[in-house]
Gaussian input, Z-matrix of N, CA and C with variables (Angstrom, degrees):
# hf/3-21g

backbone

0 1
 N
 C     1     B1
 C     2     B2     1     A1
 N     3     B3     2     A2     1     D1
 C     4     B4     3     A3     2     D2
 C     5     B5     4     A4     3     D3
 N     6     B6     5     A5     4     D4
 C     7     B7     6     A6     5     D5
 C     8     B8     7     A7     6     D6
 N     9     B9     8     A8     7     D7
 C    10    B10     9     A9     8     D8
 C    11    B11    10    A10     9     D9
 N    12    B12    11    A11    10    D10
 C    13    B13    12    A12    11    D11
 C    14    B14    13    A13    12    D12
 N    15    B15    14    A14    13    D13
 C    16    B16    15    A15    14    D14
 C    17    B17    16    A16    15    D15
 N    18    B18    17    A17    16    D16
 C    19    B19    18    A18    17    D17
 C    20    B20    19    A19    18    D18
 N    21    B21    20    A20    19    D19
 C    22    B22    21    A21    20    D20
 C    23    B23    22    A22    21    D21
 N    24    B24    23    A23    22    D22
 C    25    B25    24    A24    23    D23
 C    26    B26    25    A25    24    D24
 N    27    B27    26    A26    25    D25
 C    28    B28    27    A27    26    D26
 C    29    B29    28    A28    27    D27
 N    30    B30    29    A29    28    D28
 C    31    B31    30    A30    29    D29
 C    32    B32    31    A31    30    D30
 N    33    B33    32    A32    31    D31
 C    34    B34    33    A33    32    D32
 C    35    B35    34    A34    33    D33
 N    36    B36    35    A35    34    D34
 C    37    B37    36    A36    35    D35
 C    38    B38    37    A37    36    D36
 N    39    B39    38    A38    37    D37
 C    40    B40    39    A39    38    D38
 C    41    B41    40    A40    39    D39
 N    42    B42    41    A41    40    D40
 C    43    B43    42    A42    41    D41
 C    44    B44    43    A43    42    D42
 N    45    B45    44    A44    43    D43
 C    46    B46    45    A45    44    D44
 C    47    B47    46    A46    45    D45
 N    48    B48    47    A47    46    D46
 C    49    B49    48    A48    47    D47
 C    50    B50    49    A49    48    D48
 N    51    B51    50    A50    49    D49
 C    52    B52    51    A51    50    D50
 C    53    B53    52    A52    51    D51
 N    54    B54    53    A53    52    D52
 C    55    B55    54    A54    53    D53
 C    56    B56    55    A55    54    D54
 N    57    B57    56    A56    55    D55
 C    58    B58    57    A57    56    D56
 C    59    B59    58    A58    57    D57
 N    60    B60    59    A59    58    D58
 C    61    B61    60    A60    59    D59
 C    62    B62    61    A61    60    D60
 N    63    B63    62    A62    61    D61
 C    64    B64    63    A63    62    D62
 C    65    B65    64    A64    63    D63
 N    66    B66    65    A65    64    D64
 C    67    B67    66    A66    65    D65
 C    68    B68    67    A67    66    D66
 N    69    B69    68    A68    67    D67
 C    70    B70    69    A69    68    D68
 C    71    B71    70    A70    69    D69
 N    72    B72    71    A71    70    D70
 C    73    B73    72    A72    71    D71
 C    74    B74    73    A73    72    D72
 N    75    B75    74    A74    73    D73
 C    76    B76    75    A75    74    D74
 C    77    B77    76    A76    75    D75
 N    78    B78    77    A77    76    D76
 C    79    B79    78    A78    77    D77
 C    80    B80    79    A79    78    D78
 N    81    B81    80    A80    79    D79
 C    82    B82    81    A81    80    D80
 C    83    B83    82    A82    81    D81
 N    84    B84    83    A83    82    D82
 C    85    B85    84    A84    83    D83
 C    86    B86    85    A85    84    D84
 N    87    B87    86    A86    85    D85
 C    88    B88    87    A87    86    D86
 C    89    B89    88    A88    87    D87
 N    90    B90    89    A89    88    D88
 C    91    B91    90    A90    89    D89
 C    92    B92    91    A91    90    D90
 N    93    B93    92    A92    91    D91
 C    94    B94    93    A93    92    D92
 C    95    B95    94    A94    93    D93
 N    96    B96    95    A95    94    D94
 C    97    B97    96    A96    95    D95
 C    98    B98    97    A97    96    D96
 N    99    B99    98    A98    97    D97
 C   100   B100    99    A99    98    D98
 C   101   B101   100   A100    99    D99
 N   102   B102   101   A101   100   D100
 C   103   B103   102   A102   101   D101
 C   104   B104   103   A103   102   D102
 N   105   B105   104   A104   103   D103
 C   106   B106   105   A105   104   D104
 C   107   B107   106   A106   105   D105
 N   108   B108   107   A107   106   D106
 C   109   B109   108   A108   107   D107
 C   110   B110   109   A109   108   D108
 N   111   B111   110   A110   109   D109
 C   112   B112   111   A111   110   D110
 C   113   B113   112   A112   111   D111
 N   114   B114   113   A113   112   D112
 C   115   B115   114   A114   113   D113
 C   116   B116   115   A115   114   D114
 N   117   B117   116   A116   115   D115
 C   118   B118   117   A117   116   D116
 C   119   B119   118   A118   117   D117
 N   120   B120   119   A119   118   D118
 C   121   B121   120   A120   119   D119
 C   122   B122   121   A121   120   D120
 N   123   B123   122   A122   121   D121
 C   124   B124   123   A123   122   D122
 C   125   B125   124   A124   123   D123
 N   126   B126   125   A125   124   D124
 C   127   B127   126   A126   125   D125
 C   128   B128   127   A127   126   D126
 N   129   B129   128   A128   127   D127
 C   130   B130   129   A129   128   D128
 C   131   B131   130   A130   129   D129
 N   132   B132   131   A131   130   D130
 C   133   B133   132   A132   131   D131
 C   134   B134   133   A133   132   D132
 N   135   B135   134   A134   133   D133
 C   136   B136   135   A135   134   D134
 C   137   B137   136   A136   135   D135
 N   138   B138   137   A137   136   D136
 C   139   B139   138   A138   137   D137
 C   140   B140   139   A139   138   D138
 N   141   B141   140   A140   139   D139
 C   142   B142   141   A141   140   D140
 C   143   B143   142   A142   141   D141
 N   144   B144   143   A143   142   D142
 C   145   B145   144   A144   143   D143
 C   146   B146   145   A145   144   D144
 N   147   B147   146   A146   145   D145
 C   148   B148   147   A147   146   D146
 C   149   B149   148   A148   147   D147
 N   150   B150   149   A149   148   D148
 C   151   B151   150   A150   149   D149
 C   152   B152   151   A151   150   D150
 N   153   B153   152   A152   151   D151
 C   154   B154   153   A153   152   D152
 C   155   B155   154   A154   153   D153
 N   156   B156   155   A155   154   D154
 C   157   B157   156   A156   155   D155
 C   158   B158   157   A157   156   D156
 N   159   B159   158   A158   157   D157
 C   160   B160   159   A159   158   D158
 C   161   B161   160   A160   159   D159
 N   162   B162   161   A161   160   D160
 C   163   B163   162   A162   161   D161
 C   164   B164   163   A163   162   D162
 N   165   B165   164   A164   163   D163
 C   166   B166   165   A165   164   D164
 C   167   B167   166   A166   165   D165
 N   168   B168   167   A167   166   D166
 C   169   B169   168   A168   167   D167
 C   170   B170   169   A169   168   D168
 N   171   B171   170   A170   169   D169
 C   172   B172   171   A171   170   D170
 C   173   B173   172   A172   171   D171
 N   174   B174   173   A173   172   D172
 C   175   B175   174   A174   173   D173
 C   176   B176   175   A175   174   D174
 N   177   B177   176   A176   175   D175
 C   178   B178   177   A177   176   D176
 C   179   B179   178   A178   177   D177
 N   180   B180   179   A179   178   D178
 C   181   B181   180   A180   179   D179
 C   182   B182   181   A181   180   D180
 N   183   B183   182   A182   181   D181
 C   184   B184   183   A183   182   D182
 C   185   B185   184   A184   183   D183
 N   186   B186   185   A185   184   D184
 C   187   B187   186   A186   185   D185
 C   188   B188   187   A187   186   D186
 N   189   B189   188   A188   187   D187
 C   190   B190   189   A189   188   D188
 C   191   B191   190   A190   189   D189
 N   192   B192   191   A191   190   D190
 C   193   B193   192   A192   191   D191
 C   194   B194   193   A193   192   D192
 N   195   B195   194   A194   193   D193
 C   196   B196   195   A195   194   D194
 C   197   B197   196   A196   195   D195
 N   198   B198   197   A197   196   D196
 C   199   B199   198   A198   197   D197
 C   200   B200   199   A199   198   D198
 N   201   B201   200   A200   199   D199
 C   202   B202   201   A201   200   D200
 C   203   B203   202   A202   201   D201
 N   204   B204   203   A203   202   D202
 C   205   B205   204   A204   203   D203
 C   206   B206   205   A205   204   D204
 N   207   B207   206   A206   205   D205
 C   208   B208   207   A207   206   D206
 C   209   B209   208   A208   207   D207
 N   210   B210   209   A209   208   D208
 C   211   B211   210   A210   209   D209
 C   212   B212   211   A211   210   D210
 N   213   B213   212   A212   211   D211
 C   214   B214   213   A213   212   D212
 C   215   B215   214   A214   213   D213
 N   216   B216   215   A215   214   D214
 C   217   B217   216   A216   215   D215
 C   218   B218   217   A217   216   D216

   B1=1.5893
   B2=1.4197
   B3=1.4305
   B4=1.5620
   B5=1.4073
   B6=1.3749
   B7=1.4519
   B8=1.6082
   B9=1.3245
   B10=1.4987
   B11=1.5594
   B12=1.3080
   B13=1.4797
   B14=1.6156
   B15=1.2887
   B16=1.4330
   B17=1.5479
   B18=1.3747
   B19=1.4636
   B20=1.4638
   B21=1.4455
   B22=1.3743
   B23=1.5555
   B24=1.3228
   B25=1.4713
   B26=1.4168
   B27=1.2283
   B28=1.5540
   B29=1.4115
   B30=1.2734
   B31=1.4254
   B32=1.5795
   B33=1.2782
   B34=1.4652
   B35=1.6382
   B36=1.3139
   B37=1.5137
   B38=1.3822
   B39=1.3269
   B40=1.3852
   B41=1.4989
   B42=1.3904
   B43=1.4750
   B44=1.4867
   B45=1.2974
   B46=1.5997
   B47=1.5311
   B48=1.4173
   B49=1.3817
   B50=1.5628
   B51=1.3399
   B52=1.4531
   B53=1.6628
   B54=1.2375
   B55=1.4451
   B56=1.4934
   B57=1.2643
   B58=1.4169
   B59=1.5100
   B60=1.3946
   B61=1.4689
   B62=1.5153
   B63=1.4331
   B64=1.4302
   B65=1.4261
   B66=1.4844
   B67=1.5677
   B68=1.5526
   B69=1.1890
   B70=1.5018
   B71=1.5275
   B72=1.2971
   B73=1.4354
   B74=1.4524
   B75=1.3128
   B76=1.3928
   B77=1.5569
   B78=1.2951
   B79=1.4395
   B80=1.4987
   B81=1.3457
   B82=1.4349
   B83=1.4942
   B84=1.3224
   B85=1.4908
   B86=1.5802
   B87=1.2947
   B88=1.5580
   B89=1.6145
   B90=1.2772
   B91=1.3855
   B92=1.5449
   B93=1.2307
   B94=1.5648
   B95=1.4549
   B96=1.3772
   B97=1.4110
   B98=1.4079
   B99=1.3538
   B100=1.4754
   B101=1.4179
   B102=1.5111
   B103=1.4523
   B104=1.5973
   B105=1.4486
   B106=1.3638
   B107=1.6103
   B108=1.2835
   B109=1.4063
   B110=1.4961
   B111=1.2898
   B112=1.4794
   B113=1.4133
   B114=1.3159
   B115=1.4381
   B116=1.4873
   B117=1.2928
   B118=1.5332
   B119=1.5166
   B120=1.3513
   B121=1.5783
   B122=1.4104
   B123=1.2851
   B124=1.4527
   B125=1.6180
   B126=1.4242
   B127=1.4075
   B128=1.5117
   B129=1.3141
   B130=1.4764
   B131=1.6977
   B132=1.3140
   B133=1.4513
   B134=1.4504
   B135=1.3597
   B136=1.4057
   B137=1.5079
   B138=1.2858
   B139=1.5454
   B140=1.4269
   B141=1.1739
   B142=1.4810
   B143=1.5914
   B144=1.3589
   B145=1.3559
   B146=1.6754
   B147=1.2096
   B148=1.4742
   B149=1.4006
   B150=1.4095
   B151=1.4081
   B152=1.4605
   B153=1.4249
   B154=1.4601
   B155=1.5204
   B156=1.3309
   B157=1.4181
   B158=1.5191
   B159=1.3756
   B160=1.4656
   B161=1.4724
   B162=1.2376
   B163=1.5886
   B164=1.5740
   B165=1.3362
   B166=1.6326
   B167=1.4766
   B168=1.3601
   B169=1.4803
   B170=1.4094
   B171=1.3823
   B172=1.4536
   B173=1.6450
   B174=1.2860
   B175=1.4845
   B176=1.5268
   B177=1.2332
   B178=1.6023
   B179=1.4720
   B180=1.3253
   B181=1.6419
   B182=1.5228
   B183=1.3075
   B184=1.5161
   B185=1.5619
   B186=1.2785
   B187=1.5142
   B188=1.4299
   B189=1.4005
   B190=1.5032
   B191=1.4270
   B192=1.3564
   B193=1.5095
   B194=1.5462
   B195=1.3860
   B196=1.4081
   B197=1.5143
   B198=1.3288
   B199=1.4405
   B200=1.5499
   B201=1.3784
   B202=1.4946
   B203=1.4312
   B204=1.2997
   B205=1.4936
   B206=1.6292
   B207=1.2703
   B208=1.5551
   B209=1.5818
   B210=1.3818
   B211=1.3688
   B212=1.5726
   B213=1.1712
   B214=1.4104
   B215=1.4695
   B216=1.3354
   B217=1.4741
   B218=1.5571
   A1=112.46
   A2=114.32
   A3=115.38
   A4=109.04
   A5=122.17
   A6=122.18
   A7=112.27
   A8=116.21
   A9=121.37
   A10=105.36
   A11=118.81
   A12=116.42
   A13=108.60
   A14=113.59
   A15=115.45
   A16=115.59
   A17=114.39
   A18=119.25
   A19=115.87
   A20=119.62
   A21=129.76
   A22=111.96
   A23=112.47
   A24=117.05
   A25=113.41
   A26=119.84
   A27=124.62
   A28=113.52
   A29=123.72
   A30=132.40
   A31=110.09
   A32=121.30
   A33=126.28
   A34=104.29
   A35=114.94
   A36=114.47
   A37=110.99
   A38=120.73
   A39=117.34
   A40=123.97
   A41=114.29
   A42=119.33
   A43=107.85
   A44=121.99
   A45=118.02
   A46=109.68
   A47=108.66
   A48=116.97
   A49=118.47
   A50=109.77
   A51=115.85
   A52=107.65
   A53=120.96
   A54=125.06
   A55=107.23
   A56=124.12
   A57=125.85
   A58=118.53
   A59=121.91
   A60=119.17
   A61=113.40
   A62=111.87
   A63=121.43
   A64=113.45
   A65=111.44
   A66=114.01
   A67=113.91
   A68=110.29
   A69=120.42
   A70=112.87
   A71=121.28
   A72=126.76
   A73=110.25
   A74=123.61
   A75=126.62
   A76=108.21
   A77=121.30
   A78=123.80
   A79=115.13
   A80=109.33
   A81=116.89
   A82=112.32
   A83=118.55
   A84=116.14
   A85=112.57
   A86=115.27
   A87=118.10
   A88=104.51
   A89=123.46
   A90=118.43
   A91=112.54
   A92=115.59
   A93=119.69
   A94=109.41
   A95=118.33
   A96=122.46
   A97=114.23
   A98=116.65
   A99=120.24
   A100=105.15
   A101=119.31
   A102=124.02
   A103=101.63
   A104=107.63
   A105=111.30
   A106=109.74
   A107=116.93
   A108=127.78
   A109=110.51
   A110=121.22
   A111=127.10
   A112=115.89
   A113=119.86
   A114=122.11
   A115=111.92
   A116=115.38
   A117=119.33
   A118=108.62
   A119=111.98
   A120=123.17
   A121=109.18
   A122=120.18
   A123=128.52
   A124=102.84
   A125=116.48
   A126=118.00
   A127=107.39
   A128=117.93
   A129=119.45
   A130=104.81
   A131=116.40
   A132=128.00
   A133=111.43
   A134=120.61
   A135=122.01
   A136=108.45
   A137=117.70
   A138=126.88
   A139=109.93
   A140=124.37
   A141=124.50
   A142=108.01
   A143=117.17
   A144=122.91
   A145=111.60
   A146=108.70
   A147=116.34
   A148=115.83
   A149=120.05
   A150=120.58
   A151=110.25
   A152=120.03
   A153=119.22
   A154=113.09
   A155=121.29
   A156=125.52
   A157=108.45
   A158=111.31
   A159=124.16
   A160=110.07
   A161=116.86
   A162=123.83
   A163=101.70
   A164=106.10
   A165=116.25
   A166=109.04
   A167=109.93
   A168=111.57
   A169=108.91
   A170=111.15
   A171=119.03
   A172=104.97
   A173=114.26
   A174=120.71
   A175=109.18
   A176=114.90
   A177=119.21
   A178=106.97
   A179=114.84
   A180=117.55
   A181=111.02
   A182=111.65
   A183=119.92
   A184=102.42
   A185=122.92
   A186=123.76
   A187=114.41
   A188=116.70
   A189=119.95
   A190=117.67
   A191=117.66
   A192=122.93
   A193=104.40
   A194=109.71
   A195=119.87
   A196=113.13
   A197=116.67
   A198=117.20
   A199=109.11
   A200=117.21
   A201=124.06
   A202=114.09
   A203=115.18
   A204=122.26
   A205=101.66
   A206=110.33
   A207=120.89
   A208=104.27
   A209=118.21
   A210=124.89
   A211=115.76
   A212=121.20
   A213=125.18
   A214=111.57
   A215=116.99
   A216=120.18
   A217=108.44
   D1=-50.39
   D2=-177.92
   D3=-67.86
   D4=-30.99
   D5=-177.91
   D6=-61.15
   D7=-31.63
   D8=-174.78
   D9=-78.66
   D10=-28.32
   D11=175.72
   D12=-75.66
   D13=-35.33
   D14=178.97
   D15=-67.46
   D16=-40.53
   D17=172.75
   D18=-63.81
   D19=-35.61
   D20=169.93
   D21=-57.01
   D22=-45.46
   D23=-179.48
   D24=-71.19
   D25=-36.28
   D26=172.74
   D27=-65.75
   D28=-36.01
   D29=171.35
   D30=-63.17
   D31=-47.32
   D32=-177.97
   D33=-65.41
   D34=-45.35
   D35=176.33
   D36=-56.32
   D37=-57.18
   D38=179.87
   D39=-57.78
   D40=-32.40
   D41=169.52
   D42=-66.91
   D43=-35.59
   D44=179.50
   D45=-61.23
   D46=-47.07
   D47=-174.66
   D48=-59.13
   D49=-46.47
   D50=-173.01
   D51=-86.95
   D52=-39.01
   D53=-172.50
   D54=-86.26
   D55=-59.77
   D56=-169.31
   D57=-90.41
   D58=-3.37
   D59=173.52
   D60=-89.49
   D61=68.98
   D62=177.50
   D63=-108.13
   D64=46.49
   D65=-175.27
   D66=-58.20
   D67=151.89
   D68=-178.82
   D69=41.12
   D70=32.42
   D71=173.50
   D72=-125.51
   D73=139.75
   D74=164.13
   D75=-125.26
   D76=177.45
   D77=178.11
   D78=-59.53
   D79=-40.29
   D80=-174.57
   D81=-84.76
   D82=-19.76
   D83=-169.22
   D84=-121.08
   D85=5.82
   D86=-171.39
   D87=-72.12
   D88=-26.29
   D89=-177.33
   D90=-131.98
   D91=28.49
   D92=-178.09
   D93=-122.48
   D94=162.24
   D95=171.44
   D96=-104.82
   D97=0.04
   D98=-178.17
   D99=-133.22
   D100=138.84
   D101=-176.27
   D102=-79.30
   D103=161.10
   D104=-178.97
   D105=-82.89
   D106=175.63
   D107=-174.17
   D108=-45.37
   D109=138.11
   D110=175.73
   D111=90.50
   D112=-2.44
   D113=174.94
   D114=-92.33
   D115=142.56
   D116=-179.28
   D117=-122.90
   D118=142.25
   D119=-179.95
   D120=-56.38
   D121=141.38
   D122=174.03
   D123=-123.82
   D124=163.33
   D125=179.80
   D126=-90.76
   D127=8.32
   D128=-170.50
   D129=-83.85
   D130=122.65
   D131=179.31
   D132=-133.84
   D133=133.59
   D134=-176.38
   D135=-141.26
   D136=163.11
   D137=168.77
   D138=-99.92
   D139=115.35
   D140=-179.79
   D141=-74.23
   D142=125.59
   D143=-174.03
   D144=-66.04
   D145=-28.89
   D146=-178.75
   D147=-66.29
   D148=-45.37
   D149=-174.93
   D150=-121.24
   D151=-6.72
   D152=172.34
   D153=85.98
   D154=-1.67
   D155=-173.62
   D156=-100.30
   D157=156.18
   D158=-174.31
   D159=-90.11
   D160=137.25
   D161=-174.70
   D162=-132.81
   D163=139.88
   D164=166.29
   D165=-111.41
   D166=142.74
   D167=-177.05
   D168=-104.21
   D169=142.39
   D170=-179.74
   D171=-120.73
   D172=152.84
   D173=-170.26
   D174=-125.17
   D175=134.56
   D176=168.60
   D177=-101.15
   D178=111.92
   D179=-179.90
   D180=-64.40
   D181=-33.61
   D182=-172.08
   D183=-66.36
   D184=-60.29
   D185=-171.32
   D186=-92.74
   D187=-16.49
   D188=-170.71
   D189=73.17
   D190=12.45
   D191=177.94
   D192=-78.21
   D193=150.75
   D194=170.47
   D195=-114.61
   D196=137.68
   D197=175.40
   D198=-114.79
   D199=140.19
   D200=172.42
   D201=-108.56
   D202=111.39
   D203=-170.40
   D204=-112.05
   D205=129.44
   D206=175.00
   D207=-61.79
   D208=130.51
   D209=169.66
   D210=-79.73
   D211=137.06
   D212=174.59
   D213=-64.07
   D214=128.33
   D215=-173.70
   D216=-83.63

């Protein structure tokens, strides 16, 4: 009985890791070096601790969305 709960918990953890761990990426910006139309440049730049790469933040004032674009080294 407890083994079934444990297996369910492990399945949820794996789904969370593979499906929902899409930090700093959206459909439009996951593989591009330029944000889509409507995004404006911000001065915010950070180094992602997960991959060690530098990202610049772009902001869409109309929708409030933020796009994280990898900076060229």
